[in-house]
N, C-alpha and C positions, 0 to 999 in steps of 0.2 A: 327918583328920577324927575326931571322935568320935561312935562309933555309939551309937544308943539302945540301951538293954538289951534291948529288944525284938527287934532285929536280932542282936545279939550272941547271942540264945537261938536264934534261928532257925538262924543259921548253926552254931551248936555243935550243935543238934539234927540238922541236916542231916549233919554230919561223924559223929556218933555212930551215925545210923541206916545211911549208907553202909558204914561200917567194919564195923558189927553184921551188915548184910546179906551182905556179902561174905564174912566168916568163917562166917556159918551155912551158905551154901551150898558152902562150900569142900570140904566131905566128898564132895560129888558129883563133883569132879573128882579126887579122891586115888586111884582105882583104876587108871587107865591113862594113856598118853599120848593115846589117843583121847578120853576123858574130858576130860583136862586141855586139850587144844588145840581139839578140837571137840565138847565137850560130848556125845560120844557120839553125834552125828548125831539127837539126840531132840527138839531144840527147833524149834517150828512157824515157818513162814516170816514171818508178822507179827511175833512176838517178835524174830527176828533181823533183821527189816526195822527194827523201831523202835531195836535196838541200833546198827545200822549207822548209821541217821540221826542218833543220839545221838553217836557217835563222831565224824562229819562235822563236827557243830556245834562247831567249837572256837573259843575266844576270840580267837587270834592271826587266823584267817581272818575273823572277824566284824569285829574292828577294822580290818583292812584294806578289807574290802568297804563299811563305812562311809564311811571316806575315798575310796573309788572312787565312791560314790553322790553325794557332796557335790561332788566336782569334775566328774565326768563326767555326772550326771544318769542318766536311763534307759539311756543307752547304755552304762553300767557293766554292765548285765546280761550282756553280751557278753564282758567281760573275763575271767570265770573260764573262758571256753573254753580259757583257757592251761593248765588242769590236764590234760584238759579235763572241765567239769563234764557235759559229755552223754555221757561215756563209760559213765553208767548206764544210758543208752538201749541203746547197743551191747549191754552186758551182758544187759539184760532181754529183748532181742529174739532173740538167738542166744548169745553168749559164754558167758553163766551156766550155760546147759544143757549146752554142750560142755564147760565145765570141770568140772562136777560129775559128768558121767558117767564121769570117771577113777577116781573114789573114792578118791583119794588124800589124804594127810594135808596136805601142804605143797605150794606152788608147785615147788620144787626137786625134790621127790619125783615130780612130775609130770613132769619132764625124763627119768627114768627110763623111765616109761610111753612118752614120745614117741620116744627115742631109743635105749632099750635100755640094757646096761650094759657097753659097750665103753670104751676109753681116751677116745674123742671125746665120748662121753655122759657119761662121768664129770667130762670138762673142763667140759661143758655146765651139769651138775649143780652143780659147784663154783662156777662164775662167777655162777650164779644165786643162791646161797647167800651170796655176797659182795655182790651187788647188793641183796639183802634187807636185809642186815644194815646197809649204808650208809644205804639208805633209811629203815630204823627209826631209826638215830642222828638223822638229819636231821629226821624228823617229831618225834621227841622233844626235839630241842634247839629246834624252832620253836616248839612247845608251852610249854616253860620260859620262853622269851623273853617270850611274851603274858602268863602267869599271873602272873609278876613284877611287871609294870607295874600290872596290874590290883589286886592284892591289896593293894600298897605304897600304894595311893592311898587305901584306906579302913581301913587297919591302924592301930590306937591307938597304937602304938609305933615310934619311928624306930630302926633297928637300925645305921645307920650314917649320918655326916654326908653322905656322898656318895649323891646321889639314885641314881645307876644301881647302886651296890652294894647299897644299901637294897633296890631293886627285886629284886635278883637274890638276896639273902639270904630274901626272903619266896617266891621262887620255890623254892628249895631246900625250904622248910619244907612247901609244898604237894606238891611232888614225892615228898617222904617219905612223906606221908599217902596219896599215891595208889599208891605202890610196894607199900606193906604189904598192902593189900587185892588188888591185881592180881597180886602174886607168889603169895599164899597161894592164892588160889581159882580161877587159871586162867579158862578160857572160861566157865564156869557163872558165877563170880562177876563177871566183866566184863559179861556180858550183863545179868544181873539187875539189877546196879547201874545199867548204862545205860538199861535202862527206866524204872526209877525217876527217873533225872536227865531223860530225855526230859519226862516229864510237868511238872517242875517248870519246866524250859526253856519248854515250851508256855504256861503261865501267864504267865510273865515276858513273853515275846513279845507275847501279846495285850495285857498291862497297859502296856508301853512303847507299842505302837501306840495303845491307846487315849487315853493322856495326849498324843501328838504330835496326834492328830485332834482333840481338844477344845481344845488350846492354841493351835495354829498352823492359822490360816484359809488357804484358797486364796489370796487377796490376800496376805496377809503373805509368803508363799513366793514367790509370783510377783515380789514387790519385792526379793526377796534374792538370786535366782539368772537367769543369762543366758537370753535367748530360747533355745528349742530345748531346754531342759534338761529338760523332761517329756516329750521325744519319742524314740520308739526309732529313729526314722530319721536317716541320716547320709550326708553326701556324701563327695567326696574327703578334704576335711578336716573336723575335728572341728567347727569353726564355733561355738563357745560363746564368746562374746565377753565374757569376764570384766572385761576393761577397762571396758566400757561400765557395768558393775555397780559398779566402784570409783569411776566417774566420778559415778554419780547417788546412790551410797549416803551415809549419814552417816560422818562421819570414823571414828566408833569400828567401824563394818562394813567399812571398806576393806580391812583386813588379811586377811579371808577372801578376797577377791578375788586380792589379792596373792599369798596363799599357793597359790590353786589354780592361778594362772598359772606360779608356780614348780615346782609339781607337774608340771603338763602338759609344760612345758619340759625338765624333767629325767626324766621317764619316756619320753619320745619317742613320745606316742600322738596328736600332733597331726595327722599325715597318718592320719587312723583308718580308711579303706579299705584303705590298703595293710597297716596294722597287723592289720585283720579278716582279710584275704586270707591273711597268713602264719600268722595265730593259727588259723583255720578249716582250712588246709591241715595243719600239724602236729597240730591236734586231731582229725582225722578219723584220721590215721594211728595216733596214740597211742590213740586209742579201738579201733581194728580189732586191737591188739596185745593186747587182754584186759586183766584187772586186773593193777597191779603186785604182787609179793610182799609185801603188806602185810595190814592188818586186814581191808580188803574182800574179799580173796580168802579169807581165813580165815572169814569169814562164808558166803561160797558155798559154800567145801567143807563148812562144818558142816551145810548145809541137809539135810533128810531125803531129799530127791529132785532130780533134775534140774530138774524143772517147779517145784519149790518155789525153788530157786536163783533161776530167773529173776523168780518173783514177789517176792523179797526186793528185787532191783534195781529192779523196778518201783514197789513200795511206798516205797521210800526218797524218790522222786522228790516223792510225795504229802505224806509226813509231815515231810521236811526243809525243802523250798524256800520254801511258802507261809508257815509260821509264822516260818523265819529271816529272811525278807525283810521280814515284819510289822515285827520288830525293828530290823532294819537300817534301814529307811524311816523308822521312828519315830525313831532315834538321829539319822539324817542331817538330818531336818526340824528337829528342835529345836535342833542344833548350828547349821545354816546361818542360823538365824534368830536365834538367841540366843547365840552363843558370842562375837561380835564384841568387846564391851568388854571382856571376860576377854582375849582375845588382844591387844587395843590396849594394855591394862595391861602384860602381858608385853613387848610391843614395845617400850615407854616404858622398861621396866627394863633391857632388853637394850642399848637405845640409851644409856642412862646409864653402862653398864659397856663401851660401846664395841665391842659384838658384834652380828652380825648376826641376825635372826630371822625365821623362817619358821613357820606354825602347824604344829605335829604332829597331824596327821588321825588317829595311832593312839592318842591321847589324849582323841578325843571321847566314846568309849563311858564311861570313867570320870566324865568332866566331866558328862555327861546324867545318869548315875545319881545323882551327887552332887547335883546341881541342882534336880531336878526329883521324885524319889521319895519319897514321905512315908514314915515309920518303919512298920516292918511290911512294906510292898512293898518298901523298900529292903533289908531282910535275905532276903528270899525271892529278890530279884533277884540280890543277892551270891552266895548259895547256888546258883541257877540258872546264873550265870557260871562259879562255882566247878566245878560239875557239867559244863559244857561243857569245861573244860579236863580234868577227870579222866576222863571218858568217851573223849575222844580219846587223852590220855596211855596210859590202861590199854590200849585197844584196840591202840595202836601196841605197848607194852611186851609185850603176851601173843604177838605174831607173832615177837619176837626168839628165844626159847628153843626155838619150833617148829623153826627153822632149825638151830641150834646142836646141839640134842639129837637131834633125828630126823635130821637130814641130814649131821651132821658126826659126832657122836660115836657115835650108834648104826650109822651105815652104815660108818664107817672104823676106829672105834677098839674099841668093845665092841658087837659086833652081839647078844651074848648076855646083856646086862645086863638085870637084872630092871626091872619097871615102877616098882616105888617108887624104885629107885636114879635111873631118868631123870625121875621127877617131883621129886625133890630137886634134880638137877642143873638141871632147868627154873627151880627157885627161884632157884638160885644165878645164872644166867645172867641172868635179868631183873633181878636186882638189879645185876649189873656193867654192864649197858646202861643203867640208870637214872644210875648213877654217871658213866660215859662222856659220855652226852649232856647231863647237868647242866653238866660240864666245858665242852664244846664250846659249850653255849647260853650260859655265861658269857661268852664271847668275842664273841657276836652283838650287833649294834647295833640292825636294823631288820628289821621283818617281809618287806620288799620284796626284800632280798637273799637271803632264804633260799627264798621262795617262788619268785624268778626262778631261782635254782639249781636247785631241786627240779623245776620244771615245765620249763624250756627247756633246761636242761643234763642233769639225770640221767636225766630221762623221756626226753630227745631221744637220749641214747646207748642207752637200753633198748629204743626202739620198733621197729627194723628187724628185728633178730633175731626178735623176739616177733610181728611181723606175718607173717613168713615161714613161721614153724614152724606156722602154722595152715593155710596155705593153699598151700603147695608141698611135695610130698613128698620131693622130692631134697635138701632141706636136712637136713645130718646135725649129730651133736653137735660136730664139729670146727668146721664153718661158724658154727653159732650161737655157740659159744665165741668164737672169733675175733672175730666182728662185735661181741658183747657186750663184750668186752674194750676193742677199739677205741672203742666207744661210751663206756664208763664212764670209760677213761683220758681220753678227749678231754673229757668233761664235768668232771673234776676239773681239767685243764689249762685250759679256759676260764675256769673260777672264779678260777685264780690271776692268768691274764692278764687278767682283767676283760673278755672277749670277749662281746659281745652273743649269748646263746644262742638268741634267736628269730631274728636275721638268719642266724646261722651255721647253724640247722636244716639246710636244704635240703643244704648241703656235708656235713655231718655224716651224714645221711641216705645220701646217693650213697656216702660213703666206707664206711659200714657194710654197705650193700647189696653193693659189690663185694667187701670182704672175705668176707661170707656165701658168695657164690656161688663165688669162687674156692676158699675153705676148703672147701666142700662136693665141688668136682668133682675137686680134689687128693687127696682122700681118700676110701675106700670108702663107699659109699651105706649107709644104715642096714638091718640086717637086715630082709628082707621079711616074716618071720613077725612082728617088732616091730611094724611099719609095719600090717600085717593086722590085728592085735589093736587097735592104736590107731585105724585107720580104722573098722572094725567096730563097737567101741563108741562112738566119739565122732561120726562120720560129719560131717565139715565139708565145705562146698562149698569149691570152689578146684580146684588142678591136683592131682588124685589119680587120674588115667587107670590108670597102671600098677599102682597098688596095688588098685583096683577089679577090674582083670582077674585078678590073681592071687587076690583074695578069692573071686571067682566061681567059682574052681577047688574051693573048700570050700563055699561057699553060692551056688549058681547063681542064686538069686532076689535076691541083694543088689542094692541100687539106690543110685544116686548121690544126693546131697542137692541136690533142685531147687527149693531155696526162697530162691535168691539174690535172685530179683527182688522176693518178698513180703518179705523180710528188709530189702532196701533201702528199699522203700515204707514199712514200720512205723517204719524208723530214721528217715526224714524227717518223718513224722507224730509220732513221739515227740519229736524235738528242739523241733518246733513247740508240742507241749503242754508240754514242760518250759519252754520260755521264756515261754509265756503264763501259766503258773502263776506264774513269778517275778515277771513285769512286773505282773499282776493285784494281787498284794500291795503293790507301791510305789502303784500307781493308787489303791488304796483308801486308802491312808493320806494322800495329797496331795489327796485330794479330787477327782481327776480321774475323776468317776463314768461319763461315757460310755465312756472307755477302759477302766475296770475291766470294765463290763459285755460290752465287746467282746472282751477277753482272756480273762475267765471263760467267755464262751460259747464262745469258739474252744478253749479247755482242754476244757470239756464234749464239744463235737462230737468232739474228738481222742480222748478218753475213749471215747466210744461206737464209734467206728471201730475203736479198738484192742481193744475187747472181742470183736469178732468176727475181726477180722484176726490178733490174737496170742494173748490170752489163751484163747480157745476151741481153739486149735490147738496149744497146748503139748504135748510128749508127752517122756516119760521116756526112752524107748529109741528108736533109729533105726527100728527097725521097727514101733512103735506107730503106730496111726491116730490123727489129730487129731480 
């Protein structure tokens, strides 16, 4: 399409402002690795919270969730439990505090804090670095796939006659621009540009929700979706009868129902209770493992104190979920009511060419933006969507050099390297990872294959060893490294063999647990002095009796963590709070006002309870009184 000059001016101005801001603050990151990777631990929690939320507001995930909402209705709010989205609740309640108490630079460096520096500990350190780098490449490739599809829809020039190649060429251009300021400025640059990007996205979310609310009435939506679409409740089966919608709809709207049926059958979510059970089971375990070694962990390690790390994760839920789902709901509502004729025309073209057709739910976002937004707002929206990609991409890219430079080069190759050399090496590392991720992203076809691999495969292999490291004193570096190796190799193999990661998760978990226990008992336990330092400083609950007994020889008044019951209660309240925040945004957009007030009131009640049971009880050191 041809963009209005005002839209082009807004987009150009945004890009210039972002690059300029990134370079302007880059001098703050140039002094040391701590400044480059953690911003010197000087940024307040609400700034890091906005930055983290902005980094999680990615284009690819938004496109995916819009498609989920169209097909599954309100029940789609549970499907992101695959990540799991409620890991932010576990972090805010206890894990962020435990993590930040280490005072370490990266997740891999944390391994030395937990396991010491023997052969097994070094193996645990190395496998953590490998996992982190695989994760970074996966996230960067996933972001590359989404931004190319979006930009190509609105770019005034076609760079290739092949639509897929055209998408990816535009993806390369945006990746190059994002890489420039991310590499130069480090954490300061990433955070400051992400805060700017957050407020742009906030305006866009509100605008799209307002357009949907004023364009689509409750009756129009009700006629376009199956019974139960607007309900959070579900039975053994999904019970969304899109066939009935197809029979009752006008001919030009039947293709939406047909595409929804195809999606439900292909994704295997029709037995929704079984899917929810497996998803909740693995989600809880993944959340108990703590943050994966990515940009989320880097934000928590960047906090000024352990209590501020917890506040970052709590704040993310507020500033991310409600605005983002205003946009998602607005896009979904406009699509489900109006996209039918467009898809019917495309179906006719496919039939004439002798090809099958199913609506591409990933294309809803650019279609709605193109169809409904006026000049000016269109440019701002495109700037906001660009910022969504750039925030996620730059946050992930900033994590890669932290592991390569700090955990490989400085630890094993040149421990005496000066800070400027290390920062320059970080620039080179980030650039190389951008190139590698773009090369992999070029080969990808859909968001769902990447999301499924990351959430059920790669995270599945990561989970067990990282649960046990927090809660059982006897796990040593060898057991951790063996378990992680089995998990990561199995995850990569399942991808090649096209095995359902969600169904295989229980078996993968048992195999990794068996290897962790056997590996730990066949090798010496971690040095008790290392364990005492870890336990004294972190103080997790769990099976730490022998370590506490040894610690009391030096600190007779040392006490175990007795907050298990309170933490479990706060997690349960927090998950309800998070789900209510998410659902209330959708209910508002679809004019379901009684349900909106119910979920908004529930979120407010949970907030009040958490004020007293969580916020007021935060403490930086284990010995501090709440």
